[in-house]
N, C-alpha and C positions, 0 to 999 in steps of 0.2 A: 558843285552846286549849280543848278540851272537858274536859280534866282537868289538875290541877296536878301530876300525877305526873311526876317527873324520872327518866329512864332513861339510864344511861351504858353505852356499849359500848366494850370494849377492842379497838382496832385492827380495825375492820370491814374485811373483805376476803373475796374469793371467796364462799363460802356465807354469810358474815356480813353481806353487804350486804342480803340478804333479811330479816335481823333488823331492821336499821335501817328498812327500808321498812315492815315490818309494824308496828313501834312508832310510826313517824311517821304512818301512816295511821289508827292508833287514837287519834291526837290527843295523844300524850304529848310532853313536851319532851325532845329527844334531844341528849345530849352524847356526842361522839366523842372518846375518849382515844387519841391517835395519836402515832406517832414522828416524823411530819412533817406540816406543814400542806398539803403537796401530795397527801396520800393520798386525800382525798375525790374528787378528780378522777381520780387514778390508778386507784382501785378502783371508781369509778362510783356514788358516793352524794352527789355535789354537789347541793345544793338540798333534801335531805331530812334535814338535821340543823339544830340551832339554835346550837350552840357547840362549840368545840374546846378540849381540854386537851392540851398537848404534854407527853409523858413518854417516858422510856426504858422501853418495855413489856417489855424483857427482864430488868428488875430489880425485884424485889418492893418493896423500900424506895422506889425512885424512883417507882414507880407509886402507892404509898400516899401519899407526900409530895406528889406532884403533885395528888392529889385533896384532901388535907387543907389544902393551901396555896391552894386555889382558892375561888371564891365558892360552890361547891357542897358545901363541907364540911358534913356533918350534914344535907344537903338531898336527897341521892340516895335514891330509892325502890328502885332496882335497879342492880346492877353485873353486866353480862353479858359473858362472853367471846365475841368475834366473830371469833376466829381460833384454830385448834387450838393454835398454838405458845405462846400466852399463857394457855391455859385453866387450868393449875395455879396460875400466878401470880395470875390473877384470882380464883380460888377462895380463895387465902390472903388476898388483900387484902379481899375481901368479908367474910371471917371476921373480920378485924381491925376492919372498919368496922361490924360487927354487922348485915350485910345477908345476905339469903338467898342460898344458892349451893350448888354441888356440894361435898361434903366434899373437903378438900384432898388427902387420901391417895388417894381414888378418882380425882380428876382427875390426880394424879401417875401413877397406875398406867395410866390410859387413854392418857397421853402417852408412856409408856415401855414398849415392847413386852416387855422382859425382866421387868419387875415384874408386868405383866399375866399373862404365861405362868406365873410363879411362883404367882400367886393362883389361876389355873385349876387348876394341879397340886394345890395345897393343898385345893381344894374339889371335886376329882374332876370337873371340867368337861372334856368331851372336847376336846382341843386337839391340838397337834403336839409331838413330841419336840423338845427344843431344848437348846442349850448356849450360854452367853455366853462370848465370846472377845475377846481383844485383839490377838493376833498370828497370823501364818500358821501357826506351829507348833501353837498351841492349836486353831486352826480345823481343821487337818489331823487332829488326834487326835479332835476332835468329829465330823468327817465320817466317819471310820472307825467310830466308835461308832454313829452314827445310820444310816449307810450311804447311799451315793449312790443316786439323785440327791438333792441337798439344796438348800436355799435359803439364801443369805447376804443379810442386810439390816441397815441401821442400826437402832438401838434407838429413835430418836426423830425420824425423818423421816416423810414422807408422799408421796402421789401417785406411788408406785412408784419414787421416787428411789433409785438405786443398790441396787435389788433384783435379785439374780442367781440364775438357775437354773443349777445346776452338776452336771456328770456325772463329773468326775474331779479328781484332785489338781492336774493341770496347769491346768485351768480355775479351780480354787480359788485357786491362787497368783496368777494374773493378776487375778482379781476382788478378792482381798484388797489387792493393790497399788493398785487403783482406789479401793476404799472407804476405805482409810486416808487417801487424798488428799482425801476429801470432808469438808471442815472446817466448812462453813457452809451452812445451808439458807435457806428463805424468811425475809425480814425480818431477816436477819443473826443468826438464832438459831444457836448453836453445835451442831454434831453431836457427840454423845458419842463418845468414842474406845473404845467397847465395842460389839460387834456380835453378832448372833444367827446361829448355824447352826441351821437348822430342818429337820425332816423335810418332804419335799415331799408335799403332800396332793393326790392325784389325784381329780378329780371336778368336777361342776357347781358353779359359784360363784354365791352369792346374797348379798344384804344383807337385813337385817331392819330395817325402820323401826319404831321403838317409842316409846311414851310411857308411862312407868311412874308409878305412884302407890303408895308404900309397898311397892315390890318386885313389884307386879303390873301387868301391861299393861292400860291402859285403851284403848290403840290399838295395833294391830300389822298389818303387811302385809309380804309377801315380794317382793323385787325380784330378778328374774333378770338375770344378768350374762353378757356375752361378753367375753373378754379376747383380746389379740393373741397371735399364735403365740409359743411358747417360742423363745428363752430369756427373753423379757420378759413382763411381767404388766400391760400397759396396758389399762385398761378401755375398750372401744370400743362396747358397746351395753348399755343398761339398759332393762328392761321391767317395768312395774309395773301390776297384779300379775303374778307369774310365769306364763309359759305352759307351763312344764314342772314335773314332780314336785309338782303342786299337792296331791296326796294326802299328801305328806310335810310340808306346811306347818306343821302343829301341832308336829311333832317339831323342825323347824328353829327355830320361834319359841321353844319351850321351852328349847332349847339356848342360844339367844341370851340369854334371861332368866336362865338359870343363870350365864352368864358375867358379866352385869351385876351380879347379886347378889354374885358372888365378889369383884369389885373394889370393891363398895360404891356403885355407881351405881343407886340404888333409886327415884329420883324424876326426872321430867323426860324430855327427849328423848334418843334414842340411835340410833346407826347401827352395826349389828353385821355384820361380814363373816364368812361361813361357806362351807365347802365340804361338799357332800354326797358323802361317800366310800362305798366298799363297806361300811365299818364304821359308817356313820351320819354325822350332821352333826358337823363338827369346826370349832372356832373358828379363824379367821384373826386377826382383831383387833376391838377394841371402840372406839367413839368416843362420848364422852358429849355429843353434840350432834346436831342434825339432819344428815342426809346431804347432802353436797355434790353436785357433778357434775350439776346440774339435777334431781336426784332429788326433793329437798324443795321447791325453788323452782318446779318445773314439773310433774313427773310426779305427785306426790301431789295437787296442786291440780287438774290436768287429769283424772286418773283418778277421784279420790274426792272432790274438792272440799274437802279438809282442808288447812288452813294450819297446819303444825306450828310455824312461826315465831311466829305470833300466839298459839298455845296456849302456847308457851314463855315469851313475854313475860308473859302472864297468870299463868303459874306463878310466875315470879320476883316478881310484884307481889301475889301472894296473891289474885288475882281468879278468878272462875269460869272453868274451862277448857272450851272448846267443842270437843267431839270429834265433832260431828255430821257424818255422811257425806252429802254432797250429790249425788254422782254415783255411777254404777255402770258405769264403762267402763274402758278401759285406755289407757296412754300409754307411749311409748318414745322414747328418745334414742339416735341413732347418730352416731358421730364419724368424721370423715374423717381418714384417716392415709395416710402415704406408704408405698408398697410397695417403694421403693428410694431410695437417696440420689441427690440431683441438684439441678439448678436448674430452677425452673418457667418454662416458656416459653409455656404456654397452659393454660387450664382450660375444660373443656367439661362441660355438663350441669347448670349452676346455674340456667339461665334458667327452667325449668319448676317449680322446687321450691315457690316461694311460692304458686303457683296450684293446687297439689295439694290435693284435698279433705280429706285427712287431716292436712295440715301445720298446726301451731299457730305455730311460730316456727322460724327458722333463723339461723345466724350463721357466717360463714366469715372467717377471718383471713388465709388464704394469699393471696398476691398474685403477680403476674408478677414474675419476677426473684428470688423468695425461694429461698434454699438450704434444702432440706428433707431429712429423713432418716427412716429406719425408726424408729418411736417406741421410746424406752427408758423414758420416763416420760410422765405425763399432759401435761406441758408441750409435748410434741412433736406433740400432736394439732392439726389444721388447721382445725377447724370442726365444726358439728353441725347436725342437723335433729331437731326434736321433732314427733312425730305422735301422733294419738289413733285409737282404733278401738273397735268394740263388743266386741271380744275382745282378749286379750293378743297372740294370734298375728297378728291383723290389724294392730295397732299396730306390732308389731316388724317384720313383713314389709314394711310401708310404709316405715318408717324405713331399714331395711337396703337395700331396693331403690333408694331415692333416693340414698343414699350410694354404692352400687355403680355407679350411672349417671353419677357424676362422674368424668371422666377427667382426670388430671393429665399434661400433656405435658412431658417433660424435654428439656433441651438436652444 
């Protein structure tokens, strides 16, 4: 070990696996706090951690007691959330242990979209009109006030799970029946029985990848997004940096920073989703962590050479933060999705992908015999290809063309 620093991660998964890898490669001792000893294999970080602590990550006291009853009590140098769902609980436990972390109230607001919207309104951050509702009757009144089309979404889920684009009271009634039945999300976290009716924001979608120090960005870049056709909001292409509206970049970044300040996320990494409407940038949501979906793990590194996970681990450990940009190119990820429901009998067009000069990496999970459907959430995507280019347009067009050349044959 090149350092005696002990870094604990709460339930590494999805984007959080990159946290574990970054810290492991820096030579720190890695402790994974997990709900099951099967999770390192399940989420793909077997072999890059040193010890496990088993805990109920959905319960603050259980998490705290698992740490204090372990051999690492009073020995941890950092406690880092490595899944969205436990980020507020991790913040509270870090506070109780006297470790550096995101302020609990800020983490709570970033995890709960209604609390975030309330904070934006209180600080005049351009956002969307919204109402919090529990029943169809409340939702119908809210929709009439905000005016169709509207968006219905859970207050504390992610990955576009049960997010509905709605044009009428009939559609709203059906969507409310579905969303009320959505009781549990990833890792058995409970879905709050309060929902948001929001104004539909029309415009180009972006995310802003940021690293803040005392409320000011020491790193920022804008990622262009393409989403699936309505009525769903599944992200199917990310390009970093953006190939469109680059002249609006400063305005988009400033809006993102104002949202982060409003909810109290003034230090460390963040991933802020924004739409550029006719009235200017408007906040969709804020996440107080590096962007997932291959944005931070691949696109930032391939386009700019910036490892935001390594920078974040350094932040938690009070070590110097390296924001040096090593590349000046672009990267894109495009996802394969089904254009109709059915069973896959053949897949054509995969054979030339890895030999393409722009391709960095690809991964496809779809197999012959799989039943697939038009995607309603990120979970329904079937694979991806990551490309680089000297310009954002080159990177994006390469990725999109390769995905479009894949043909799914249905029975």
